[in-house]
N, C-alpha and C positions, 0 to 999 in steps of 0.2 A: 456477420458476427455483429452481434450491434456494440459496439461501448459507449462509455458516456467521453472518454481523453483518453489521447495519445498525444507520444512525442513529438517535438518539442513543447508541448504546448498539457504539459499533467501537471498535478498537484500537488501528486503524491506514488504511492505504490502500486494503485490499480492501472496505471495505461502504462507504466514500463513490465505490469503484467500480461497484458493487452497485445502491449507490443513483440514481447520476444516469447507467447505461446504464437501467434499470430506470422511472424518469422519464420517457428518452427514449421509450423505445417506446411507453408510455402517451401523448404526448404526438402520436405519429407511427398512433395506434389501432390498435394491440396491447393485447389485455388479458393483464394479466401477474400471477400465482399465483407466488408470491412468499414462500417454502417455509423459515422458519426455523429448527433441531433446540429453542430450547425460548421458551416464551412469553418477549417484554417488552414495551415501551411503543416506536415506532416512529415514524418519520415519515416517513409517505406515505397520507396519504387517499386517492389516488387508483388504487392498489395493492390486489387482492387479496390480502392474511397470512394465512400457516397456518401454528402451530405443532406440529411431533410430540408436542409433550411432551402436548396438551390429551388426548389421552381419559385418562394416568397423571394427571396432575391435580397435577402433580410440586413447580411453582412458582408463585408472584404475582411481578408481577410487577416488586416490591423487592427479591425475592430471588436478581434475576438477576444475579452477579456480574462484570462481562464480562471484565476482566485475568485472570478464573479459567479464563476460554472466551476468552482470546486465539488467532487463527487464527497467529501468528508462536511461541507456547509451543513452547518442546524438552517431550519431558515428563518429566524430568527439573525444568522451571519448573514444567510443570500440577501434579507433585505437586508440591512444594514451596511453591506459592501456596495448594492444598486445606490440607495440615495447614494453615497459618497461619488457614483461616477456619473458627471456631471454633462458627459457626451451624448452617453446612449439610452435616455431614458422610457424611449418607446420600446427596444428593443428584445429587451429582456420582458420578460413572466413577470408580477406581483411577487408570485414565490417559485420558490425550487421546484413546491411540488405542478406547476402549474408550467413547466418547464417540459417537469418530465413527463407530462401528458402532453404537453403540445408534441411533442418527440414523438411519443407511440401513436396520435392519429398519422404522424407521415409516414409509418410503418409499412400501411397494406397496402399504399400505391406502392413503397421501396420491395418488395417481396409478389406482387404484383408485374413489374418489370422487370425484376431482375431475377438470373438461373439460379436454382440453389435444390438443396437435396435436403441438411440442413438446418437448421433455425438455433444459433448459437450467441448467450445473451448474459453477459456479467451484470449482479447485483444489481437491489432493487432501481436502478436510476431508467436501467433501457428494457424492464419487463415490460410491462406495458409494450412495449415496440414487438417484445418477442410475442406476446400473445397473443397480439395483432395479425401481424405477419402469420402465425398460424392459419388463423383463420383464414387467412386471406388463401395461402398456398396448401396447407395441411400439412407442410411437413414439419418431422418428427422436432422439437424444443427441445434445444440441450440447456438447463441455469445452472449456472459458474456463478458460484455463493463465494467470492473473495472476503467478507465483511458482510454481520449484522445489525441490525440496529441493537440489539442486544450488546455487540461486543460497542458498540459505539457510546455508549449509555450507561455499561458495568451493570444495566439491568434494570436503573432506573431511569426516571423521568421519559420512559422509555415514548416514543412517537408512535402516535395511534396508526398512525394512517402512513407514515412508511414500512410499519410493520404491519399492515394489512396487505400491501403491495405485494414486500418482499413472500408474506404467508400465498398469493393469488399464487404469486408468479411459479413459488414453487409444489402447487396445487398443481397449476397446468402447465407442470413442461413433465417431461416423456423420460428423462432421465434426471436429474440433478448431482452434479460435481461440487464438493468440497473442496480449498485448501490446505487439508487435514482434519486426521482424527478430531480433531480439538473442536471443528467446527461441527462437524458431524454430529459432533454427540448434542450439541445446539440445538442444532435444525430437528430432531426427534424428537430432544426437553420442553424447548422451548415452542415450536412449531406442531407439532403432534405429526411431523412426516415419519411414512413409512420410512424404517432401516437397507431394506432393498429398493428401494427407488436411489439410496444416493452410495455417489462415489468418491472415493477420494482424487482427485489429480493436485498434487507436490507443485510448487512454484520450481521456477531453477535460475538461472544463471547465464548469461553469457561467458563463456571462460574466455580470458584472455590474459593475458602479461601487464598490467599497468607500468605507466611512465612513472619515473620515481622523478617527483615534481618537488620544488621549491617550497617546506614545511611551512604553516602561519602559527606565529607565538614561536619566533625559531626564538628569539632572542631569551625568550622564558625556558626551552629546553638548553642549549647552550649552558645557560645558568645551571641545570642541574631539575631544575623542574619536570614535573608528569603532572600529562596531561590526559585527563580524562574525558570521551565523547558521549551523551547524547543526541541522534540524531532523530526526529522527526516528531508529524503531527507536535505541539504544547497543547493537547488537552486530556481530561479525563480519563481518555482510554487505555495513553499511551505512559501512565503514571510519571509522569514529571515530575511529580509531586516527590514522588519515596525518592527518587535518584538525590532530590535534594537534599531529603532528610539523609538520606545515606552518604552526602557527600560531606555534611555537617558532623558526622562521624568518624568518618576517611582525618579532616581538619583539624577534630583535636588530635589523630597521631601522629599524624605526620603533615608539616604548613608549606608541602615544597610543593602540592596537586592545585591542579586549578583546573575547572572543569568546565563544558564549554556545553550548553545547549542551544544547537543550533534544527529552524525551526520557527514556522510561524502558527498558532490558532487560537480557539479561544484566552486560554491558560494563559497568555503567554506576561499580560502583567501582572497576573495575577502572581506566578513566578518569581519576577524582578523584585513583584514586593518582599516576598514569602524568602531570598533569596537577605533580602536587607535587615527583615525580621530575625532573621538563623546568624543573623552579624558575619556572611558571607559572601557579603554582595560585593568586595574585593577583590574574590574567589573564584567569581562565575559571569562569563560570557554569554551573552547573549546575539549573537550575527544574524539572529531571521533566518528567513527560505535562506535556504540556498541550490543553485543548483551547479548539471556540467563540469568541469572541470575542476572546480572548485570544494565539490564533494569528496573525489580523490586524495585530493588535498589536508584534508582534515580528517579521515581516516590514517591517512599517512604521517599526519604529523602525532594522532591520538596513541599514544601508550594500553590504550582499552577501550573496545566498543561497548557500555552498559545501551540494553531494550532493556527495561522494568513493565514493560505493560501489564494492565490488567487485566488487558482479552484480547487476544492477537491471535487472530485466526493462521494468519502464516508469522510472514515478516521478511520480508527479501533486506531489508536492510544489514539484519548478518552478514550474508552470501554477499555484500557489498564489500561491508568490513574486511574478514576474509580475503577476500580476491585485492584488497588490500593490503595486506600480509599485517592486519592489526587481530591479537585476542579477542573475545569477544564474552560480553556474558549476558546473560537471556533470563527473562523469567519462563519459569514452568505451567504458564499458561498461555503460551504461545505452540501455535501449529510446526514453526522450525524447529524447535527442539525435539522433535520427534523424531528429524532425519539428522541431528548431526551430535556425533559423538565426539567432536570436539572445542567442546565450546563448554564456558562457568555456565552454570546453572542454579537458579534460586524463586525461591515462591515472591512475587513483586511487594508483598507485605513484610517479608522480613529487615528491614532495612539496619541491621543490623549485622543478619550476614550476608546482607546485599557487600556492606564498609566492609567486612573481612573476607569477600572475595576481589574487590576492588585492591585492596592493601598486598594479597598474597601477588598478583601480577604484579603489586609498582615494589616491591621489596625483592620480588627471587628472579632474577634475570635467565634461571632453568628454565621456571612456567613459564614468563612472557614467551623466549626462546621458541617453548616447545608448541606448544598456544598456536602461535604463528602461522613455522611450520606446516605441523601436522595441518591445523584449519587451511591454508592456503593448498596444502596434496590434499583434504575433501572434499574443499568445493569445487575444484574442475574436478570434479566424478557431477557433480550435480549440473544436469543440462536442462536446458527448453524442452534439447530434443526428446529426453523423457515421457517431457508433458505430453509432446506432441501423441507420443503411439499413445498413451491413457488417453486421448483427445479420441483421436480416430478409432480404437475397438470401440470404445464409449456409441461413436458413429455408430459403423459397424455395425454393434448388436442393437441398435432403432432399427438400419436398414432393412438387417433380416425379420426384428420382429412386424415391419411393415410390411 
């Protein structure tokens, strides 16, 4: 299995998803060799890890900078981060694309030295590696797509090189798994892929009873203030601008509400400035990128979690919020909306209706309670083990065909 990131050195949901399904496959009795492009400390003793840079001995564990290697960084963001890093200028390629291709060059040797029956690769970052491995071993290749260039750019300003790598991967794959029907339709419409070649494997979540943690911004909630949370990359794809427009409308009705925009990304400065322009700068907090227990603290502090994504192939964050018993409002333009019954939905562009939904949850304790209780019950029925069953079935079909 070729991936790009793995917890704790992950910058978003891709690493979380890879960890969840790899561990579920192991629980189901499969042996997983998980390949990463560079040496790093990872959490998953039951998984066999392989690092593509080992022969070159380029990195030690402390040298890895997950921000530089973010799978969500544009080429421009990658080069900016590279210039900001003063200690390791010779370690990284000049562009993110160069790193992807360098990863692919190591894949044939890894395939030659590692016993395997299936090649499974996640997103465009590892598709060149999978294609090289398939050429070496002849094992069937499963292309697992979590987000396309169409999603990341909203269909405007598409990076042609990334698009071509994605398309080449889809065409070379023996089977494609999309994280939702929403994404499957994008592959058919924008990449011209045969519908019969594409299956759907929904993401899951690890079911666990969350420890109730001390709330952040507790003084605000103690005074009756309401908290609405956005948590994700602050980029065009995630719709942070629509979140702020809805926030403005909510505050016109109730001034006891505070909005948290947690995360980082290329639009962060723009969103801080936009909040000020809207006259709500004192009601919107930007805590930056958060991870670990602080994420659960934010979910538990919030009265509502909002995911206003413009184009969201799946969206794991609503599941995380529901596991913390927090009601969720999600855009209809998301894969996870196909899976959830106990979540409020809205078109990302309809900020008036988004504001109405937010106000309804904040105003009516019965609605808040129903979403919290039933959402928690529902998310506990969604498991990575179900995802693993889908993967194993796809593997079996390929083995028979072979």
